[in-house]
Chimera marker file (.cmm) of the C-alpha trace (Angstrom):
<marker_set name="trace">
<marker id="1" x="-67.899" y="-32.068" z="22.566" r="1" g="1" b="0" radius="0.5"/>
<marker id="2" x="-64.498" y="-31.244" z="21.296" r="1" g="1" b="0" radius="0.5"/>
<marker id="3" x="-61.139" y="-32.150" z="22.768" r="1" g="1" b="0" radius="0.5"/>
<marker id="4" x="-60.515" y="-28.691" z="24.161" r="1" g="1" b="0" radius="0.5"/>
<marker id="5" x="-63.727" y="-28.750" z="26.197" r="1" g="1" b="0" radius="0.5"/>
<marker id="6" x="-62.941" y="-32.200" z="27.584" r="1" g="1" b="0" radius="0.5"/>
<marker id="7" x="-59.412" y="-31.138" z="28.504" r="1" g="1" b="0" radius="0.5"/>
<marker id="8" x="-60.732" y="-28.052" z="30.296" r="1" g="1" b="0" radius="0.5"/>
<marker id="9" x="-63.346" y="-30.142" z="32.088" r="1" g="1" b="0" radius="0.5"/>
<marker id="10" x="-60.699" y="-32.611" z="33.242" r="1" g="1" b="0" radius="0.5"/>
<marker id="11" x="-58.462" y="-29.787" z="34.453" r="1" g="1" b="0" radius="0.5"/>
<marker id="12" x="-61.354" y="-28.147" z="36.301" r="1" g="1" b="0" radius="0.5"/>
<marker id="13" x="-62.378" y="-31.356" z="38.035" r="1" g="1" b="0" radius="0.5"/>
<marker id="14" x="-58.793" y="-32.094" z="39.075" r="1" g="1" b="0" radius="0.5"/>
<marker id="15" x="-58.335" y="-28.548" z="40.353" r="1" g="1" b="0" radius="0.5"/>
<marker id="16" x="-61.554" y="-28.649" z="42.367" r="1" g="1" b="0" radius="0.5"/>
<marker id="17" x="-60.603" y="-32.029" z="43.838" r="1" g="1" b="0" radius="0.5"/>
<marker id="18" x="-57.208" y="-30.751" z="44.964" r="1" g="1" b="0" radius="0.5"/>
<marker id="19" x="-58.645" y="-27.451" z="46.184" r="1" g="1" b="0" radius="0.5"/>
<marker id="20" x="-61.142" y="-29.223" z="48.456" r="1" g="1" b="0" radius="0.5"/>
<marker id="21" x="-59.701" y="-32.532" z="49.597" r="1" g="1" b="0" radius="0.5"/>
<marker id="22" x="-56.006" y="-31.792" z="50.102" r="1" g="1" b="0" radius="0.5"/>
<marker id="23" x="-56.562" y="-29.000" z="52.677" r="1" g="1" b="0" radius="0.5"/>
<marker id="24" x="-59.305" y="-31.069" z="54.296" r="1" g="1" b="0" radius="0.5"/>
<marker id="25" x="-57.026" y="-34.052" z="54.810" r="1" g="1" b="0" radius="0.5"/>
<marker id="26" x="-54.152" y="-31.882" z="56.049" r="1" g="1" b="0" radius="0.5"/>
<marker id="27" x="-56.485" y="-30.124" z="58.482" r="1" g="1" b="0" radius="0.5"/>
<marker id="28" x="-57.820" y="-33.424" z="59.782" r="1" g="1" b="0" radius="0.5"/>
<marker id="29" x="-54.281" y="-34.628" z="60.465" r="1" g="1" b="0" radius="0.5"/>
<marker id="30" x="-53.559" y="-31.621" z="62.676" r="1" g="1" b="0" radius="0.5"/>
<marker id="31" x="-56.951" y="-31.845" z="64.390" r="1" g="1" b="0" radius="0.5"/>
<marker id="32" x="-56.489" y="-35.529" z="65.226" r="1" g="1" b="0" radius="0.5"/>
<marker id="33" x="-52.925" y="-34.923" z="66.426" r="1" g="1" b="0" radius="0.5"/>
<marker id="34" x="-54.126" y="-32.126" z="68.698" r="1" g="1" b="0" radius="0.5"/>
<marker id="35" x="-56.957" y="-34.233" z="70.126" r="1" g="1" b="0" radius="0.5"/>
<marker id="36" x="-54.658" y="-37.212" z="70.714" r="1" g="1" b="0" radius="0.5"/>
<marker id="37" x="-52.143" y="-34.959" z="72.484" r="1" g="1" b="0" radius="0.5"/>
<marker id="38" x="-54.835" y="-33.485" z="74.721" r="1" g="1" b="0" radius="0.5"/>
<marker id="39" x="-56.017" y="-36.974" z="75.589" r="1" g="1" b="0" radius="0.5"/>
<marker id="40" x="-52.535" y="-38.137" z="76.560" r="1" g="1" b="0" radius="0.5"/>
<marker id="41" x="-51.712" y="-34.998" z="78.553" r="1" g="1" b="0" radius="0.5"/>
<marker id="42" x="-55.003" y="-34.266" z="80.335" r="1" g="1" b="0" radius="0.5"/>
<marker id="43" x="-56.799" y="-37.645" z="80.474" r="1" g="1" b="0" radius="0.5"/>
<marker id="44" x="-60.249" y="-36.051" z="80.680" r="1" g="1" b="0" radius="0.5"/>
<marker id="45" x="-63.457" y="-37.779" z="79.702" r="1" g="1" b="0" radius="0.5"/>
<marker id="46" x="-64.289" y="-35.431" z="76.839" r="1" g="1" b="0" radius="0.5"/>
<marker id="47" x="-60.916" y="-36.058" z="75.267" r="1" g="1" b="0" radius="0.5"/>
<marker id="48" x="-61.532" y="-39.790" z="75.381" r="1" g="1" b="0" radius="0.5"/>
<marker id="49" x="-64.368" y="-39.201" z="72.911" r="1" g="1" b="0" radius="0.5"/>
<marker id="50" x="-61.952" y="-37.230" z="70.750" r="1" g="1" b="0" radius="0.5"/>
<marker id="51" x="-59.570" y="-40.179" z="70.774" r="1" g="1" b="0" radius="0.5"/>
<marker id="52" x="-62.247" y="-42.341" z="69.184" r="1" g="1" b="0" radius="0.5"/>
<marker id="53" x="-62.524" y="-39.900" z="66.286" r="1" g="1" b="0" radius="0.5"/>
<marker id="54" x="-58.765" y="-40.276" z="65.799" r="1" g="1" b="0" radius="0.5"/>
<marker id="55" x="-59.291" y="-43.961" z="65.152" r="1" g="1" b="0" radius="0.5"/>
<marker id="56" x="-61.835" y="-43.063" z="62.493" r="1" g="1" b="0" radius="0.5"/>
<marker id="57" x="-59.612" y="-40.628" z="60.587" r="1" g="1" b="0" radius="0.5"/>
<marker id="58" x="-56.290" y="-42.409" z="60.895" r="1" g="1" b="0" radius="0.5"/>
<link id1="1" id2="2" r="1" g="1" b="0" radius="0.2"/>
<link id1="2" id2="3" r="1" g="1" b="0" radius="0.2"/>
<link id1="3" id2="4" r="1" g="1" b="0" radius="0.2"/>
<link id1="4" id2="5" r="1" g="1" b="0" radius="0.2"/>
<link id1="5" id2="6" r="1" g="1" b="0" radius="0.2"/>
<link id1="6" id2="7" r="1" g="1" b="0" radius="0.2"/>
<link id1="7" id2="8" r="1" g="1" b="0" radius="0.2"/>
<link id1="8" id2="9" r="1" g="1" b="0" radius="0.2"/>
<link id1="9" id2="10" r="1" g="1" b="0" radius="0.2"/>
<link id1="10" id2="11" r="1" g="1" b="0" radius="0.2"/>
<link id1="11" id2="12" r="1" g="1" b="0" radius="0.2"/>
<link id1="12" id2="13" r="1" g="1" b="0" radius="0.2"/>
<link id1="13" id2="14" r="1" g="1" b="0" radius="0.2"/>
<link id1="14" id2="15" r="1" g="1" b="0" radius="0.2"/>
<link id1="15" id2="16" r="1" g="1" b="0" radius="0.2"/>
<link id1="16" id2="17" r="1" g="1" b="0" radius="0.2"/>
<link id1="17" id2="18" r="1" g="1" b="0" radius="0.2"/>
<link id1="18" id2="19" r="1" g="1" b="0" radius="0.2"/>
<link id1="19" id2="20" r="1" g="1" b="0" radius="0.2"/>
<link id1="20" id2="21" r="1" g="1" b="0" radius="0.2"/>
<link id1="21" id2="22" r="1" g="1" b="0" radius="0.2"/>
<link id1="22" id2="23" r="1" g="1" b="0" radius="0.2"/>
<link id1="23" id2="24" r="1" g="1" b="0" radius="0.2"/>
<link id1="24" id2="25" r="1" g="1" b="0" radius="0.2"/>
<link id1="25" id2="26" r="1" g="1" b="0" radius="0.2"/>
<link id1="26" id2="27" r="1" g="1" b="0" radius="0.2"/>
<link id1="27" id2="28" r="1" g="1" b="0" radius="0.2"/>
<link id1="28" id2="29" r="1" g="1" b="0" radius="0.2"/>
<link id1="29" id2="30" r="1" g="1" b="0" radius="0.2"/>
<link id1="30" id2="31" r="1" g="1" b="0" radius="0.2"/>
<link id1="31" id2="32" r="1" g="1" b="0" radius="0.2"/>
<link id1="32" id2="33" r="1" g="1" b="0" radius="0.2"/>
<link id1="33" id2="34" r="1" g="1" b="0" radius="0.2"/>
<link id1="34" id2="35" r="1" g="1" b="0" radius="0.2"/>
<link id1="35" id2="36" r="1" g="1" b="0" radius="0.2"/>
<link id1="36" id2="37" r="1" g="1" b="0" radius="0.2"/>
<link id1="37" id2="38" r="1" g="1" b="0" radius="0.2"/>
<link id1="38" id2="39" r="1" g="1" b="0" radius="0.2"/>
<link id1="39" id2="40" r="1" g="1" b="0" radius="0.2"/>
<link id1="40" id2="41" r="1" g="1" b="0" radius="0.2"/>
<link id1="41" id2="42" r="1" g="1" b="0" radius="0.2"/>
<link id1="42" id2="43" r="1" g="1" b="0" radius="0.2"/>
<link id1="43" id2="44" r="1" g="1" b="0" radius="0.2"/>
<link id1="44" id2="45" r="1" g="1" b="0" radius="0.2"/>
<link id1="45" id2="46" r="1" g="1" b="0" radius="0.2"/>
<link id1="46" id2="47" r="1" g="1" b="0" radius="0.2"/>
<link id1="47" id2="48" r="1" g="1" b="0" radius="0.2"/>
<link id1="48" id2="49" r="1" g="1" b="0" radius="0.2"/>
<link id1="49" id2="50" r="1" g="1" b="0" radius="0.2"/>
<link id1="50" id2="51" r="1" g="1" b="0" radius="0.2"/>
<link id1="51" id2="52" r="1" g="1" b="0" radius="0.2"/>
<link id1="52" id2="53" r="1" g="1" b="0" radius="0.2"/>
<link id1="53" id2="54" r="1" g="1" b="0" radius="0.2"/>
<link id1="54" id2="55" r="1" g="1" b="0" radius="0.2"/>
<link id1="55" id2="56" r="1" g="1" b="0" radius="0.2"/>
<link id1="56" id2="57" r="1" g="1" b="0" radius="0.2"/>
<link id1="57" id2="58" r="1" g="1" b="0" radius="0.2"/>
</marker_set>
């Protein structure tokens, strides 16, 4: 294993991490915000379950 291979491997792993987890976390923020808003506005039973998932992700 030479230094060039290790550098490329490190770059690839960092790129994959950012490609997957950054959009996932941003998407979860909007999903939780939407569910919390629906719970506050509508006060329905199904949205109460969604509120519990907001506690998990936030």
